[in-house]
Kinemage of the C-alpha trace (Angstrom):
@kinemage 1
@onewidth
@group {chain A} dominant
@subgroup {mainchain}
@vectorlist {calphas} color= white
{ca met a 1} P 94.841 101.579 124.497
{ca leu a 2} L 94.676 98.236 122.776
{ca thr a 3} L 93.629 95.054 124.519
{ca asn a 4} L 95.988 92.094 124.780
{ca lys a 5} L 94.075 90.278 122.030
{ca gln a 6} L 94.422 93.247 119.676
{ca val a 7} L 98.143 93.485 120.438
{ca ser a 8} L 98.691 89.812 119.661
{ca trp a 9} L 96.872 90.234 116.333
{ca arg a 10} L 99.120 93.215 115.567
{ca tyr a 11} L 102.184 91.010 116.072
{ca val a 12} L 100.696 88.384 113.727
{ca ala a 13} L 99.976 91.051 111.082
{ca cys a 14} L 103.498 92.421 111.500
{ca leu a 15} L 105.049 88.999 110.900
{ca phe a 16} L 102.735 88.424 107.934
{ca phe a 17} L 103.717 91.697 106.237
{ca tyr a 18} L 107.420 91.133 106.922
{ca phe a 19} L 107.148 87.599 105.536
{ca leu a 20} L 105.461 88.830 102.346
{ca ser a 21} L 108.076 91.477 101.635
{ca gly a 22} L 111.090 89.507 102.857
{ca ser a 23} L 110.382 86.222 101.086
{ca gly a 24} L 109.870 87.779 97.667
{ca phe a 25} L 106.184 86.936 97.261
{ca val a 26} L 105.618 90.652 96.806
{ca ser a 27} L 108.194 92.877 95.135
{ca gly a 28} L 108.563 96.456 93.999
{ca trp a 29} L 106.262 99.108 95.387
{ca ala a 30} L 103.934 96.521 96.897
{ca gly a 31} L 106.862 94.996 98.769
{ca ala a 32} L 107.862 98.401 100.087
{ca ile a 33} L 104.296 99.055 101.238
{ca cys a 34} L 104.219 95.666 102.997
{ca gly a 35} L 107.448 96.578 104.790
{ca val a 36} L 106.029 99.920 105.896
{ca leu a 37} L 102.773 98.314 107.065
{ca gly a 38} L 104.765 95.715 109.001
{ca thr a 39} L 106.708 98.479 110.717
{ca ile a 40} L 103.500 100.352 111.588
{ca glu a 41} L 101.915 97.202 113.016
{ca leu a 42} L 105.037 96.461 115.071
{ca ala a 43} L 105.079 99.991 116.475
{ca thr a 44} L 101.381 99.911 117.418
{ca ala a 45} L 101.808 96.493 119.051
{ca leu a 46} L 104.832 97.587 121.083
{ca leu a 47} L 103.177 100.806 122.249
{ca his a 48} L 99.753 99.193 122.879
{ca tyr a 49} L 98.306 102.274 121.192
{ca ser a 50} L 96.760 102.852 117.789
{ca pro a 51} L 95.702 106.304 116.575
{ca leu a 52} L 93.384 104.659 114.038
{ca val a 53} L 91.491 102.815 116.788
{ca glu a 54} L 91.230 106.048 118.790
{ca ala a 55} L 89.893 107.944 115.756
{ca leu a 56} L 87.283 105.254 115.145
{ca met a 57} L 86.214 105.460 118.801
{ca met a 58} L 85.764 109.223 118.439
{ca leu a 59} L 83.661 108.827 115.283
{ca arg a 60} L 81.408 106.171 116.795
{ca pro a 61} L 77.973 107.650 117.479
{ca val a 62} L 77.244 108.255 121.124
{ca lys a 63} L 74.078 106.677 122.432
{ca ala a 64} L 71.583 109.373 123.288
{ca lys a 65} L 70.527 109.372 126.906
{ca thr a 66} L 66.873 109.945 127.505
{ca ile a 67} L 65.973 112.074 130.460
{ca thr a 68} L 62.651 111.449 132.081
{ca phe a 69} L 61.217 113.919 134.522
{ca ala a 70} L 59.357 112.493 137.448
{ca glu a 71} L 56.646 114.291 139.349
{ca leu a 72} L 58.435 117.294 140.813
{ca ser a 73} L 55.988 117.985 143.610
{ca val a 74} L 56.998 117.816 147.226
{ca ser a 75} L 54.901 115.457 149.264
{ca gly a 76} L 52.677 117.224 151.790
{ca his a 77} L 53.026 120.603 150.108
{ca arg a 78} L 50.083 122.059 148.278
{ca val a 79} L 50.225 124.972 145.900
{ca pro a 80} L 47.183 127.334 146.273
């Protein structure tokens, strides 16, 4: 799930890509790619979900937990 800040940035990116392709700054294949990227950003913002963010979270290294063993003797009990 995306945070509210990430969703708002997705809307900004969506408008940016739509503006580039719609205004004619970018034309041809690049314009088509900007339109597709704008659609992807709009969909991820509306769903509050991004598979790319989830994949990056899965690939992030997990911090190794160190296990320390304390003295395992029972107080008052002596081993012969």
